[in-house]
C-alpha positions as CSV (number, residue, x, y, z in Angstrom):
1,M,104.3,102.0,87.7
2,S,100.9,100.7,88.7
3,R,99.7,100.1,92.2
4,R,99.9,96.6,93.6
5,I,96.7,95.1,95.0
6,A,96.5,94.0,98.6
7,L,96.5,90.3,97.6
8,D,99.9,90.7,96.0
9,I,101.4,92.4,99.0
10,K,100.0,89.7,101.3
11,K,101.6,87.0,99.1
12,E,104.9,88.8,99.3
13,I,104.7,89.0,103.1
14,L,103.9,85.3,103.4
15,K,106.7,84.4,101.1
16,L,109.2,86.4,103.1
17,L,107.9,85.0,106.4
18,S,108.2,81.5,105.2
19,E,112.0,82.0,105.2
20,K,112.2,83.5,108.7
21,E,110.6,85.8,111.3
22,R,111.0,89.4,110.2
23,S,110.4,92.9,111.7
24,L,107.7,95.2,110.3
25,R,110.5,97.6,109.1
26,E,112.3,94.8,107.3
27,L,109.0,93.8,105.6
28,E,108.4,97.4,104.6
29,S,111.9,97.6,103.1
30,K,111.9,94.3,101.3
31,I,108.4,94.7,99.8
32,N,109.0,98.3,99.0
33,T,105.8,99.7,100.4
34,N,104.9,102.0,103.2
35,F,104.8,101.1,106.9
36,Q,101.0,101.7,107.2
37,T,100.3,99.3,104.3
38,I,102.4,96.6,106.0
39,K,100.6,97.1,109.3
40,T,97.2,96.8,107.7
41,Q,98.1,93.7,105.7
42,I,99.7,92.0,108.8
43,K,96.6,92.8,110.9
44,E,94.4,91.0,108.4
45,L,96.8,88.0,108.1
46,E,96.8,87.9,111.9
47,Y,93.0,87.9,112.1
48,F,92.8,84.9,109.8
49,G,95.5,83.0,111.8
50,F,98.4,83.0,109.3
51,V,100.8,85.1,111.3
52,K,101.7,86.0,114.9
53,V,102.7,89.5,115.8
54,I,105.4,89.7,118.6
55,N,106.2,92.9,120.4
56,H,109.8,93.0,121.7
57,E,110.9,95.2,124.5
58,K,114.2,96.0,122.9
59,S,116.4,95.3,119.9
60,K,119.8,93.7,120.4
61,I,121.1,96.2,117.8
62,N,119.9,99.6,119.0
63,G,118.0,98.8,122.3
64,R,114.7,100.2,121.0
65,P,111.4,98.3,121.1
66,F,110.2,96.7,117.9
67,T,107.6,94.4,116.4
68,S,108.3,91.3,114.5
69,V,106.0,88.9,112.6
70,R,106.2,85.1,112.4
71,L,104.4,82.7,110.1
72,I,102.2,80.3,112.1
73,K,100.2,78.6,109.4
74,K,101.1,77.8,105.8
75,P,98.5,79.2,103.4
């Protein structure tokens, strides 16, 4: 299996976010890449104004803090 390029990962992130807001862990799982890669790509998308990163104090499911991402501008 060959490595995916950053552009392909960004496209997958934007496609998933066009459906709904998602947590970083959910993106990691759905795109099948590691957490650091997701964080790096989200940081770049946020810099260019495509997404907004939201830090939540606690999850309704387990009570732990988590970070989600929302699409704010269609590419």
